mmCIF entry with sequence, helices, sheets and N, C-alpha, C, O atoms, coordinates in Angstrom:
data_MODEL
# 
_entry.id   MODEL 
# 
_entity.id                         1 
_entity.type                       polymer 
_entity.pdbx_number_of_molecules   1 
# 
_entity_poly.entity_id                      1 
_entity_poly.type                           'polypeptide(L)' 
_entity_poly.nstd_linkage                   no 
_entity_poly.nstd_monomer                   no 
_entity_poly.pdbx_seq_one_letter_code       MTEERLSDEALTLAGQRPELLRDLLKPISLNHSAEAERLIRKQLPLDRNP 
_entity_poly.pdbx_seq_one_letter_code_can   MTEERLSDEALTLAGQRPELLRDLLKPISLNHSAEAERLIRKQLPLDRNP 
_entity_poly.pdbx_strand_id                 A 
# 
loop_
_entity_poly_seq.entity_id 
_entity_poly_seq.num 
_entity_poly_seq.mon_id 
_entity_poly_seq.hetero 
1 1  MET n 
1 2  THR n 
1 3  GLU n 
1 4  GLU n 
1 5  ARG n 
1 6  LEU n 
1 7  SER n 
1 8  ASP n 
1 9  GLU n 
1 10 ALA n 
1 11 LEU n 
1 12 THR n 
1 13 LEU n 
1 14 ALA n 
1 15 GLY n 
1 16 GLN n 
1 17 ARG n 
1 18 PRO n 
1 19 GLU n 
1 20 LEU n 
1 21 LEU n 
1 22 ARG n 
1 23 ASP n 
1 24 LEU n 
1 25 LEU n 
1 26 LYS n 
1 27 PRO n 
1 28 ILE n 
1 29 SER n 
1 30 LEU n 
1 31 ASN n 
1 32 HIS n 
1 33 SER n 
1 34 ALA n 
1 35 GLU n 
1 36 ALA n 
1 37 GLU n 
1 38 ARG n 
1 39 LEU n 
1 40 ILE n 
1 41 ARG n 
1 42 LYS n 
1 43 GLN n 
1 44 LEU n 
1 45 PRO n 
1 46 LEU n 
1 47 ASP n 
1 48 ARG n 
1 49 ASN n 
1 50 PRO n 
# 
_struct_asym.id          A 
_struct_asym.entity_id   1 
# 
loop_
_struct_conf.conf_type_id 
_struct_conf.id 
_struct_conf.pdbx_PDB_helix_id 
_struct_conf.beg_label_comp_id 
_struct_conf.beg_label_asym_id 
_struct_conf.beg_label_seq_id 
_struct_conf.pdbx_beg_PDB_ins_code 
_struct_conf.end_label_comp_id 
_struct_conf.end_label_asym_id 
_struct_conf.end_label_seq_id 
_struct_conf.pdbx_end_PDB_ins_code 
_struct_conf.beg_auth_comp_id 
_struct_conf.beg_auth_asym_id 
_struct_conf.beg_auth_seq_id 
_struct_conf.end_auth_comp_id 
_struct_conf.end_auth_asym_id 
_struct_conf.end_auth_seq_id 
_struct_conf.pdbx_PDB_helix_class 
_struct_conf.details 
_struct_conf.pdbx_PDB_helix_length 
HELX_P HELX_P1 AA1 GLU A 3  ? GLN A 16 ? GLU A 3  GLN A 16 1 ? 14 
HELX_P HELX_P2 AA2 PRO A 18 ? LEU A 20 ? PRO A 18 LEU A 20 5 ? 3  
HELX_P HELX_P3 AA3 LEU A 21 ? SER A 29 ? LEU A 21 SER A 29 1 ? 9  
HELX_P HELX_P4 AA4 SER A 33 ? GLN A 43 ? SER A 33 GLN A 43 1 ? 11 
HELX_P HELX_P5 AA5 PRO A 45 ? ASP A 47 ? PRO A 45 ASP A 47 5 ? 3  
# 
_struct_conf_type.id          HELX_P 
_struct_conf_type.criteria    ? 
_struct_conf_type.reference   ? 
# 
loop_
_atom_site.group_PDB 
_atom_site.id 
_atom_site.type_symbol 
_atom_site.label_atom_id 
_atom_site.label_alt_id 
_atom_site.label_comp_id 
_atom_site.label_asym_id 
_atom_site.label_entity_id 
_atom_site.label_seq_id 
_atom_site.pdbx_PDB_ins_code 
_atom_site.Cartn_x 
_atom_site.Cartn_y 
_atom_site.Cartn_z 
_atom_site.occupancy 
_atom_site.B_iso_or_equiv 
_atom_site.pdbx_formal_charge 
_atom_site.auth_seq_id 
_atom_site.auth_comp_id 
_atom_site.auth_asym_id 
_atom_site.auth_atom_id 
_atom_site.pdbx_PDB_model_num 
ATOM 1   N N  . MET A 1 1  ? -4.030 18.883  4.685   1.00 0.00 ? 1  MET A N  1 
ATOM 2   C CA . MET A 1 1  ? -4.270 17.373  4.836   1.00 0.00 ? 1  MET A CA 1 
ATOM 3   C C  . MET A 1 1  ? -3.309 16.925  5.950   1.00 0.00 ? 1  MET A C  1 
ATOM 4   O O  . MET A 1 1  ? -2.152 17.346  5.966   1.00 0.00 ? 1  MET A O  1 
ATOM 5   N N  . THR A 1 2  ? -3.735 16.150  6.802   1.00 0.00 ? 2  THR A N  1 
ATOM 6   C CA . THR A 1 2  ? -2.953 15.611  7.876   1.00 0.00 ? 2  THR A CA 1 
ATOM 7   C C  . THR A 1 2  ? -2.160 14.301  7.275   1.00 0.00 ? 2  THR A C  1 
ATOM 8   O O  . THR A 1 2  ? -2.511 13.686  6.268   1.00 0.00 ? 2  THR A O  1 
ATOM 9   N N  . GLU A 1 3  ? -1.083 14.018  8.049   1.00 0.00 ? 3  GLU A N  1 
ATOM 10  C CA . GLU A 1 3  ? -0.376 12.741  7.625   1.00 0.00 ? 3  GLU A CA 1 
ATOM 11  C C  . GLU A 1 3  ? -1.293 11.601  7.698   1.00 0.00 ? 3  GLU A C  1 
ATOM 12  O O  . GLU A 1 3  ? -1.277 10.764  6.795   1.00 0.00 ? 3  GLU A O  1 
ATOM 13  N N  . GLU A 1 4  ? -2.087 11.496  8.685   1.00 0.00 ? 4  GLU A N  1 
ATOM 14  C CA . GLU A 1 4  ? -3.005 10.352  8.796   1.00 0.00 ? 4  GLU A CA 1 
ATOM 15  C C  . GLU A 1 4  ? -3.906 10.268  7.677   1.00 0.00 ? 4  GLU A C  1 
ATOM 16  O O  . GLU A 1 4  ? -4.097 9.164   7.166   1.00 0.00 ? 4  GLU A O  1 
ATOM 17  N N  . ARG A 1 5  ? -4.517 11.349  7.206   1.00 0.00 ? 5  ARG A N  1 
ATOM 18  C CA . ARG A 1 5  ? -5.421 11.316  6.079   1.00 0.00 ? 5  ARG A CA 1 
ATOM 19  C C  . ARG A 1 5  ? -4.721 10.953  4.786   1.00 0.00 ? 5  ARG A C  1 
ATOM 20  O O  . ARG A 1 5  ? -5.243 10.210  3.955   1.00 0.00 ? 5  ARG A O  1 
ATOM 21  N N  . LEU A 1 6  ? -3.447 11.533  4.631   1.00 0.00 ? 6  LEU A N  1 
ATOM 22  C CA . LEU A 1 6  ? -2.689 11.223  3.470   1.00 0.00 ? 6  LEU A CA 1 
ATOM 23  C C  . LEU A 1 6  ? -2.445 9.663   3.411   1.00 0.00 ? 6  LEU A C  1 
ATOM 24  O O  . LEU A 1 6  ? -2.537 9.056   2.344   1.00 0.00 ? 6  LEU A O  1 
ATOM 25  N N  . SER A 1 7  ? -2.149 9.077   4.536   1.00 0.00 ? 7  SER A N  1 
ATOM 26  C CA . SER A 1 7  ? -1.956 7.705   4.662   1.00 0.00 ? 7  SER A CA 1 
ATOM 27  C C  . SER A 1 7  ? -3.176 6.912   4.300   1.00 0.00 ? 7  SER A C  1 
ATOM 28  O O  . SER A 1 7  ? -3.094 5.951   3.536   1.00 0.00 ? 7  SER A O  1 
ATOM 29  N N  . ASP A 1 8  ? -4.241 7.277   4.806   1.00 0.00 ? 8  ASP A N  1 
ATOM 30  C CA . ASP A 1 8  ? -5.522 6.671   4.516   1.00 0.00 ? 8  ASP A CA 1 
ATOM 31  C C  . ASP A 1 8  ? -5.902 6.736   2.973   1.00 0.00 ? 8  ASP A C  1 
ATOM 32  O O  . ASP A 1 8  ? -6.351 5.762   2.370   1.00 0.00 ? 8  ASP A O  1 
ATOM 33  N N  . GLU A 1 9  ? -5.694 7.894   2.435   1.00 0.00 ? 9  GLU A N  1 
ATOM 34  C CA . GLU A 1 9  ? -5.980 8.110   0.994   1.00 0.00 ? 9  GLU A CA 1 
ATOM 35  C C  . GLU A 1 9  ? -5.044 7.311   0.091   1.00 0.00 ? 9  GLU A C  1 
ATOM 36  O O  . GLU A 1 9  ? -5.472 6.785   -0.936  1.00 0.00 ? 9  GLU A O  1 
ATOM 37  N N  . ALA A 1 10 ? -3.805 7.219   0.458   1.00 0.00 ? 10 ALA A N  1 
ATOM 38  C CA . ALA A 1 10 ? -2.876 6.447   -0.276  1.00 0.00 ? 10 ALA A CA 1 
ATOM 39  C C  . ALA A 1 10 ? -3.121 5.024   -0.231  1.00 0.00 ? 10 ALA A C  1 
ATOM 40  O O  . ALA A 1 10 ? -2.871 4.329   -1.216  1.00 0.00 ? 10 ALA A O  1 
ATOM 41  N N  . LEU A 1 11 ? -3.642 4.481   0.952   1.00 0.00 ? 11 LEU A N  1 
ATOM 42  C CA . LEU A 1 11 ? -3.973 3.072   1.037   1.00 0.00 ? 11 LEU A CA 1 
ATOM 43  C C  . LEU A 1 11 ? -5.214 2.833   0.123   1.00 0.00 ? 11 LEU A C  1 
ATOM 44  O O  . LEU A 1 11 ? -5.218 1.838   -0.602  1.00 0.00 ? 11 LEU A O  1 
ATOM 45  N N  . THR A 1 12 ? -6.227 3.664   0.122   1.00 0.00 ? 12 THR A N  1 
ATOM 46  C CA . THR A 1 12 ? -7.323 3.438   -0.712  1.00 0.00 ? 12 THR A CA 1 
ATOM 47  C C  . THR A 1 12 ? -6.980 3.432   -2.186  1.00 0.00 ? 12 THR A C  1 
ATOM 48  O O  . THR A 1 12 ? -7.446 2.600   -2.964  1.00 0.00 ? 12 THR A O  1 
ATOM 49  N N  . LEU A 1 13 ? -6.132 4.411   -2.543  1.00 0.00 ? 13 LEU A N  1 
ATOM 50  C CA . LEU A 1 13 ? -5.715 4.494   -3.962  1.00 0.00 ? 13 LEU A CA 1 
ATOM 51  C C  . LEU A 1 13 ? -4.966 3.271   -4.375  1.00 0.00 ? 13 LEU A C  1 
ATOM 52  O O  . LEU A 1 13 ? -5.176 2.770   -5.480  1.00 0.00 ? 13 LEU A O  1 
ATOM 53  N N  . ALA A 1 14 ? -4.116 2.776   -3.552  1.00 0.00 ? 14 ALA A N  1 
ATOM 54  C CA . ALA A 1 14 ? -3.315 1.587   -3.862  1.00 0.00 ? 14 ALA A CA 1 
ATOM 55  C C  . ALA A 1 14 ? -4.265 0.411   -4.083  1.00 0.00 ? 14 ALA A C  1 
ATOM 56  O O  . ALA A 1 14 ? -4.033 -0.434  -4.947  1.00 0.00 ? 14 ALA A O  1 
ATOM 57  N N  . GLY A 1 15 ? -5.307 0.370   -3.310  1.00 0.00 ? 15 GLY A N  1 
ATOM 58  C CA . GLY A 1 15 ? -6.273 -0.793  -3.521  1.00 0.00 ? 15 GLY A CA 1 
ATOM 59  C C  . GLY A 1 15 ? -6.985 -0.596  -4.867  1.00 0.00 ? 15 GLY A C  1 
ATOM 60  O O  . GLY A 1 15 ? -7.374 -1.616  -5.434  1.00 0.00 ? 15 GLY A O  1 
ATOM 61  N N  . GLN A 1 16 ? -7.185 0.505   -5.401  1.00 0.00 ? 16 GLN A N  1 
ATOM 62  C CA . GLN A 1 16 ? -7.867 0.817   -6.601  1.00 0.00 ? 16 GLN A CA 1 
ATOM 63  C C  . GLN A 1 16 ? -6.917 0.788   -7.844  1.00 0.00 ? 16 GLN A C  1 
ATOM 64  O O  . GLN A 1 16 ? -7.297 0.500   -8.979  1.00 0.00 ? 16 GLN A O  1 
ATOM 65  N N  . ARG A 1 17 ? -5.631 1.122   -7.494  1.00 0.00 ? 17 ARG A N  1 
ATOM 66  C CA . ARG A 1 17 ? -4.671 1.219   -8.662  1.00 0.00 ? 17 ARG A CA 1 
ATOM 67  C C  . ARG A 1 17 ? -3.426 0.659   -8.157  1.00 0.00 ? 17 ARG A C  1 
ATOM 68  O O  . ARG A 1 17 ? -2.562 1.405   -7.694  1.00 0.00 ? 17 ARG A O  1 
ATOM 69  N N  . PRO A 1 18 ? -3.253 -0.769  -8.221  1.00 0.00 ? 18 PRO A N  1 
ATOM 70  C CA . PRO A 1 18 ? -2.065 -1.437  -7.714  1.00 0.00 ? 18 PRO A CA 1 
ATOM 71  C C  . PRO A 1 18 ? -0.747 -1.128  -8.364  1.00 0.00 ? 18 PRO A C  1 
ATOM 72  O O  . PRO A 1 18 ? 0.330  -1.357  -7.814  1.00 0.00 ? 18 PRO A O  1 
ATOM 73  N N  . GLU A 1 19 ? -0.886 -0.570  -9.625  1.00 0.00 ? 19 GLU A N  1 
ATOM 74  C CA . GLU A 1 19 ? 0.270  -0.186  -10.361 1.00 0.00 ? 19 GLU A CA 1 
ATOM 75  C C  . GLU A 1 19 ? 0.975  0.995   -9.689  1.00 0.00 ? 19 GLU A C  1 
ATOM 76  O O  . GLU A 1 19 ? 2.163  1.221   -9.920  1.00 0.00 ? 19 GLU A O  1 
ATOM 77  N N  . LEU A 1 20 ? 0.292  1.701   -8.913  1.00 0.00 ? 20 LEU A N  1 
ATOM 78  C CA . LEU A 1 20 ? 0.834  2.938   -8.129  1.00 0.00 ? 20 LEU A CA 1 
ATOM 79  C C  . LEU A 1 20 ? 1.490  2.608   -6.790  1.00 0.00 ? 20 LEU A C  1 
ATOM 80  O O  . LEU A 1 20 ? 2.019  3.489   -6.112  1.00 0.00 ? 20 LEU A O  1 
ATOM 81  N N  . LEU A 1 21 ? 1.449  1.298   -6.409  1.00 0.00 ? 21 LEU A N  1 
ATOM 82  C CA . LEU A 1 21 ? 1.894  0.885   -5.137  1.00 0.00 ? 21 LEU A CA 1 
ATOM 83  C C  . LEU A 1 21 ? 3.276  1.400   -4.779  1.00 0.00 ? 21 LEU A C  1 
ATOM 84  O O  . LEU A 1 21 ? 3.483  1.888   -3.668  1.00 0.00 ? 21 LEU A O  1 
ATOM 85  N N  . ARG A 1 22 ? 4.183  1.305   -5.661  1.00 0.00 ? 22 ARG A N  1 
ATOM 86  C CA . ARG A 1 22 ? 5.535  1.759   -5.458  1.00 0.00 ? 22 ARG A CA 1 
ATOM 87  C C  . ARG A 1 22 ? 5.611  3.202   -5.022  1.00 0.00 ? 22 ARG A C  1 
ATOM 88  O O  . ARG A 1 22 ? 6.331  3.546   -4.085  1.00 0.00 ? 22 ARG A O  1 
ATOM 89  N N  . ASP A 1 23 ? 4.848  4.060   -5.722  1.00 0.00 ? 23 ASP A N  1 
ATOM 90  C CA . ASP A 1 23 ? 4.886  5.434   -5.394  1.00 0.00 ? 23 ASP A CA 1 
ATOM 91  C C  . ASP A 1 23 ? 4.067  5.779   -4.050  1.00 0.00 ? 23 ASP A C  1 
ATOM 92  O O  . ASP A 1 23 ? 4.264  6.856   -3.488  1.00 0.00 ? 23 ASP A O  1 
ATOM 93  N N  . LEU A 1 24 ? 3.232  4.931   -3.594  1.00 0.00 ? 24 LEU A N  1 
ATOM 94  C CA . LEU A 1 24 ? 2.380  5.142   -2.554  1.00 0.00 ? 24 LEU A CA 1 
ATOM 95  C C  . LEU A 1 24 ? 2.817  4.507   -1.239  1.00 0.00 ? 24 LEU A C  1 
ATOM 96  O O  . LEU A 1 24 ? 2.243  4.787   -0.187  1.00 0.00 ? 24 LEU A O  1 
ATOM 97  N N  . LEU A 1 25 ? 3.874  3.618   -1.305  1.00 0.00 ? 25 LEU A N  1 
ATOM 98  C CA . LEU A 1 25 ? 4.360  2.832   -0.107  1.00 0.00 ? 25 LEU A CA 1 
ATOM 99  C C  . LEU A 1 25 ? 4.767  3.856   1.083   1.00 0.00 ? 25 LEU A C  1 
ATOM 100 O O  . LEU A 1 25 ? 4.395  3.628   2.234   1.00 0.00 ? 25 LEU A O  1 
ATOM 101 N N  . LYS A 1 26 ? 5.438  4.837   0.802   1.00 0.00 ? 26 LYS A N  1 
ATOM 102 C CA . LYS A 1 26 ? 5.960  5.658   1.864   1.00 0.00 ? 26 LYS A CA 1 
ATOM 103 C C  . LYS A 1 26 ? 4.698  6.370   2.647   1.00 0.00 ? 26 LYS A C  1 
ATOM 104 O O  . LYS A 1 26 ? 4.635  6.307   3.874   1.00 0.00 ? 26 LYS A O  1 
ATOM 105 N N  . PRO A 1 27 ? 3.804  6.980   1.951   1.00 0.00 ? 27 PRO A N  1 
ATOM 106 C CA . PRO A 1 27 ? 2.657  7.535   2.686   1.00 0.00 ? 27 PRO A CA 1 
ATOM 107 C C  . PRO A 1 27 ? 1.735  6.438   3.356   1.00 0.00 ? 27 PRO A C  1 
ATOM 108 O O  . PRO A 1 27 ? 1.139  6.678   4.406   1.00 0.00 ? 27 PRO A O  1 
ATOM 109 N N  . ILE A 1 28 ? 1.647  5.266   2.722   1.00 0.00 ? 28 ILE A N  1 
ATOM 110 C CA . ILE A 1 28 ? 0.825  4.204   3.390   1.00 0.00 ? 28 ILE A CA 1 
ATOM 111 C C  . ILE A 1 28 ? 1.489  3.778   4.682   1.00 0.00 ? 28 ILE A C  1 
ATOM 112 O O  . ILE A 1 28 ? 0.832  3.537   5.695   1.00 0.00 ? 28 ILE A O  1 
ATOM 113 N N  . SER A 1 29 ? 2.823  3.689   4.621   1.00 0.00 ? 29 SER A N  1 
ATOM 114 C CA . SER A 1 29 ? 3.475  3.099   5.789   1.00 0.00 ? 29 SER A CA 1 
ATOM 115 C C  . SER A 1 29 ? 3.466  4.126   6.949   1.00 0.00 ? 29 SER A C  1 
ATOM 116 O O  . SER A 1 29 ? 3.719  3.694   8.074   1.00 0.00 ? 29 SER A O  1 
ATOM 117 N N  . LEU A 1 30 ? 3.218  5.347   6.799   1.00 0.00 ? 30 LEU A N  1 
ATOM 118 C CA . LEU A 1 30 ? 3.207  6.310   7.923   1.00 0.00 ? 30 LEU A CA 1 
ATOM 119 C C  . LEU A 1 30 ? 2.237  5.847   9.013   1.00 0.00 ? 30 LEU A C  1 
ATOM 120 O O  . LEU A 1 30 ? 2.531  6.012   10.197  1.00 0.00 ? 30 LEU A O  1 
ATOM 121 N N  . ASN A 1 31 ? 1.127  5.291   8.656   1.00 0.00 ? 31 ASN A N  1 
ATOM 122 C CA . ASN A 1 31 ? 0.076  4.881   9.626   1.00 0.00 ? 31 ASN A CA 1 
ATOM 123 C C  . ASN A 1 31 ? -0.496 3.418   9.481   1.00 0.00 ? 31 ASN A C  1 
ATOM 124 O O  . ASN A 1 31 ? -1.264 2.903   10.294  1.00 0.00 ? 31 ASN A O  1 
ATOM 125 N N  . HIS A 1 32 ? -0.049 2.857   8.409   1.00 0.00 ? 32 HIS A N  1 
ATOM 126 C CA . HIS A 1 32 ? -0.499 1.517   8.124   1.00 0.00 ? 32 HIS A CA 1 
ATOM 127 C C  . HIS A 1 32 ? 0.596  0.508   7.694   1.00 0.00 ? 32 HIS A C  1 
ATOM 128 O O  . HIS A 1 32 ? 0.504  -0.142  6.652   1.00 0.00 ? 32 HIS A O  1 
ATOM 129 N N  . SER A 1 33 ? 1.604  0.415   8.526   1.00 0.00 ? 33 SER A N  1 
ATOM 130 C CA . SER A 1 33 ? 2.770  -0.376  8.181   1.00 0.00 ? 33 SER A CA 1 
ATOM 131 C C  . SER A 1 33 ? 2.402  -1.811  7.888   1.00 0.00 ? 33 SER A C  1 
ATOM 132 O O  . SER A 1 33 ? 2.925  -2.357  6.916   1.00 0.00 ? 33 SER A O  1 
ATOM 133 N N  . ALA A 1 34 ? 1.534  -2.477  8.659   1.00 0.00 ? 34 ALA A N  1 
ATOM 134 C CA . ALA A 1 34 ? 1.115  -3.845  8.375   1.00 0.00 ? 34 ALA A CA 1 
ATOM 135 C C  . ALA A 1 34 ? 0.415  -4.006  7.099   1.00 0.00 ? 34 ALA A C  1 
ATOM 136 O O  . ALA A 1 34 ? 0.614  -4.998  6.397   1.00 0.00 ? 34 ALA A O  1 
ATOM 137 N N  . GLU A 1 35 ? -0.426 -3.038  6.757   1.00 0.00 ? 35 GLU A N  1 
ATOM 138 C CA . GLU A 1 35 ? -1.017 -3.063  5.495   1.00 0.00 ? 35 GLU A CA 1 
ATOM 139 C C  . GLU A 1 35 ? -0.117 -2.822  4.280   1.00 0.00 ? 35 GLU A C  1 
ATOM 140 O O  . GLU A 1 35 ? -0.360 -3.337  3.189   1.00 0.00 ? 35 GLU A O  1 
ATOM 141 N N  . ALA A 1 36 ? 0.893  -2.048  4.499   1.00 0.00 ? 36 ALA A N  1 
ATOM 142 C CA . ALA A 1 36 ? 1.859  -1.796  3.450   1.00 0.00 ? 36 ALA A CA 1 
ATOM 143 C C  . ALA A 1 36 ? 2.634  -3.097  3.208   1.00 0.00 ? 36 ALA A C  1 
ATOM 144 O O  . ALA A 1 36 ? 2.873  -3.467  2.058   1.00 0.00 ? 36 ALA A O  1 
ATOM 145 N N  . GLU A 1 37 ? 3.024  -3.787  4.274   1.00 0.00 ? 37 GLU A N  1 
ATOM 146 C CA . GLU A 1 37 ? 3.652  -5.120  4.121   1.00 0.00 ? 37 GLU A CA 1 
ATOM 147 C C  . GLU A 1 37 ? 2.827  -6.085  3.440   1.00 0.00 ? 37 GLU A C  1 
ATOM 148 O O  . GLU A 1 37 ? 3.336  -6.794  2.572   1.00 0.00 ? 37 GLU A O  1 
ATOM 149 N N  . ARG A 1 38 ? 1.520  -6.196  3.760   1.00 0.00 ? 38 ARG A N  1 
ATOM 150 C CA . ARG A 1 38 ? 0.566  -7.116  3.091   1.00 0.00 ? 38 ARG A CA 1 
ATOM 151 C C  . ARG A 1 38 ? 0.446  -6.732  1.607   1.00 0.00 ? 38 ARG A C  1 
ATOM 152 O O  . ARG A 1 38 ? 0.381  -7.631  0.769   1.00 0.00 ? 38 ARG A O  1 
ATOM 153 N N  . LEU A 1 39 ? 0.415  -5.516  1.264   1.00 0.00 ? 39 LEU A N  1 
ATOM 154 C CA . LEU A 1 39 ? 0.366  -5.153  -0.191  1.00 0.00 ? 39 LEU A CA 1 
ATOM 155 C C  . LEU A 1 39 ? 1.636  -5.553  -0.936  1.00 0.00 ? 39 LEU A C  1 
ATOM 156 O O  . LEU A 1 39 ? 1.601  -6.055  -2.059  1.00 0.00 ? 39 LEU A O  1 
ATOM 157 N N  . ILE A 1 40 ? 2.757  -5.308  -0.260  1.00 0.00 ? 40 ILE A N  1 
ATOM 158 C CA . ILE A 1 40 ? 4.076  -5.711  -0.867  1.00 0.00 ? 40 ILE A CA 1 
ATOM 159 C C  . ILE A 1 40 ? 4.150  -7.220  -1.097  1.00 0.00 ? 40 ILE A C  1 
ATOM 160 O O  . ILE A 1 40 ? 4.516  -7.707  -2.167  1.00 0.00 ? 40 ILE A O  1 
ATOM 161 N N  . ARG A 1 41 ? 3.789  -7.914  -0.053  1.00 0.00 ? 41 ARG A N  1 
ATOM 162 C CA . ARG A 1 41 ? 3.759  -9.422  -0.189  1.00 0.00 ? 41 ARG A CA 1 
ATOM 163 C C  . ARG A 1 41 ? 2.897  -9.887  -1.216  1.00 0.00 ? 41 ARG A C  1 
ATOM 164 O O  . ARG A 1 41 ? 3.250  -10.852 -1.894  1.00 0.00 ? 41 ARG A O  1 
ATOM 165 N N  . LYS A 1 42 ? 1.778  -9.305  -1.422  1.00 0.00 ? 42 LYS A N  1 
ATOM 166 C CA . LYS A 1 42 ? 0.782  -9.656  -2.384  1.00 0.00 ? 42 LYS A CA 1 
ATOM 167 C C  . LYS A 1 42 ? 1.350  -9.506  -3.787  1.00 0.00 ? 42 LYS A C  1 
ATOM 168 O O  . LYS A 1 42 ? 0.918  -10.233 -4.681  1.00 0.00 ? 42 LYS A O  1 
ATOM 169 N N  . GLN A 1 43 ? 2.305  -8.592  -4.031  1.00 0.00 ? 43 GLN A N  1 
ATOM 170 C CA . GLN A 1 43 ? 2.883  -8.427  -5.323  1.00 0.00 ? 43 GLN A CA 1 
ATOM 171 C C  . GLN A 1 43 ? 4.007  -9.321  -5.622  1.00 0.00 ? 43 GLN A C  1 
ATOM 172 O O  . GLN A 1 43 ? 4.428  -9.411  -6.775  1.00 0.00 ? 43 GLN A O  1 
ATOM 173 N N  . LEU A 1 44 ? 4.568  -10.054 -4.561  1.00 0.00 ? 44 LEU A N  1 
ATOM 174 C CA . LEU A 1 44 ? 5.658  -10.950 -4.767  1.00 0.00 ? 44 LEU A CA 1 
ATOM 175 C C  . LEU A 1 44 ? 5.293  -12.238 -5.513  1.00 0.00 ? 44 LEU A C  1 
ATOM 176 O O  . LEU A 1 44 ? 4.234  -12.805 -5.245  1.00 0.00 ? 44 LEU A O  1 
ATOM 177 N N  . PRO A 1 45 ? 6.102  -12.704 -6.407  1.00 0.00 ? 45 PRO A N  1 
ATOM 178 C CA . PRO A 1 45 ? 5.778  -13.940 -7.151  1.00 0.00 ? 45 PRO A CA 1 
ATOM 179 C C  . PRO A 1 45 ? 5.601  -15.054 -6.225  1.00 0.00 ? 45 PRO A C  1 
ATOM 180 O O  . PRO A 1 45 ? 4.776  -15.922 -6.509  1.00 0.00 ? 45 PRO A O  1 
ATOM 181 N N  . LEU A 1 46 ? 6.325  -15.133 -5.084  1.00 0.00 ? 46 LEU A N  1 
ATOM 182 C CA . LEU A 1 46 ? 6.182  -16.330 -4.255  1.00 0.00 ? 46 LEU A CA 1 
ATOM 183 C C  . LEU A 1 46 ? 4.898  -16.497 -3.519  1.00 0.00 ? 46 LEU A C  1 
ATOM 184 O O  . LEU A 1 46 ? 4.573  -17.595 -3.068  1.00 0.00 ? 46 LEU A O  1 
ATOM 185 N N  . ASP A 1 47 ? 4.126  -15.379 -3.381  1.00 0.00 ? 47 ASP A N  1 
ATOM 186 C CA . ASP A 1 47 ? 2.918  -15.359 -2.693  1.00 0.00 ? 47 ASP A CA 1 
ATOM 187 C C  . ASP A 1 47 ? 1.687  -15.658 -3.688  1.00 0.00 ? 47 ASP A C  1 
ATOM 188 O O  . ASP A 1 47 ? 0.537  -15.796 -3.272  1.00 0.00 ? 47 ASP A O  1 
ATOM 189 N N  . ARG A 1 48 ? 2.022  -15.737 -4.945  1.00 0.00 ? 48 ARG A N  1 
ATOM 190 C CA . ARG A 1 48 ? 0.908  -15.942 -5.819  1.00 0.00 ? 48 ARG A CA 1 
ATOM 191 C C  . ARG A 1 48 ? 0.588  -17.376 -6.050  1.00 0.00 ? 48 ARG A C  1 
ATOM 192 O O  . ARG A 1 48 ? 1.474  -18.202 -6.270  1.00 0.00 ? 48 ARG A O  1 
ATOM 193 N N  . ASN A 1 49 ? -0.640 -17.664 -6.001  1.00 0.00 ? 49 ASN A N  1 
ATOM 194 C CA . ASN A 1 49 ? -1.029 -19.063 -6.268  1.00 0.00 ? 49 ASN A CA 1 
ATOM 195 C C  . ASN A 1 49 ? -1.231 -19.358 -7.783  1.00 0.00 ? 49 ASN A C  1 
ATOM 196 O O  . ASN A 1 49 ? -1.869 -18.590 -8.503  1.00 0.00 ? 49 ASN A O  1 
ATOM 197 N N  . PRO A 1 50 ? -0.662 -20.501 -8.229  1.00 0.00 ? 50 PRO A N  1 
ATOM 198 C CA . PRO A 1 50 ? -0.836 -20.685 -9.650  1.00 0.00 ? 50 PRO A CA 1 
ATOM 199 C C  . PRO A 1 50 ? -2.281 -20.942 -10.183 1.00 0.00 ? 50 PRO A C  1 
ATOM 200 O O  . PRO A 1 50 ? -2.474 -21.104 -11.388 1.00 0.00 ? 50 PRO A O  1 
# 
């Protein structure tokens, strides 16, 4: 499995299972750093709308 494919699969899995985000951030950030940042920000309490 290539690094790029690992990153793509990790991104897909994080979308399906947000509770795994912490474990998937490193592989996601290999090729999708902007998306990794978006996922992190989405989890922050400050970004949540009441």
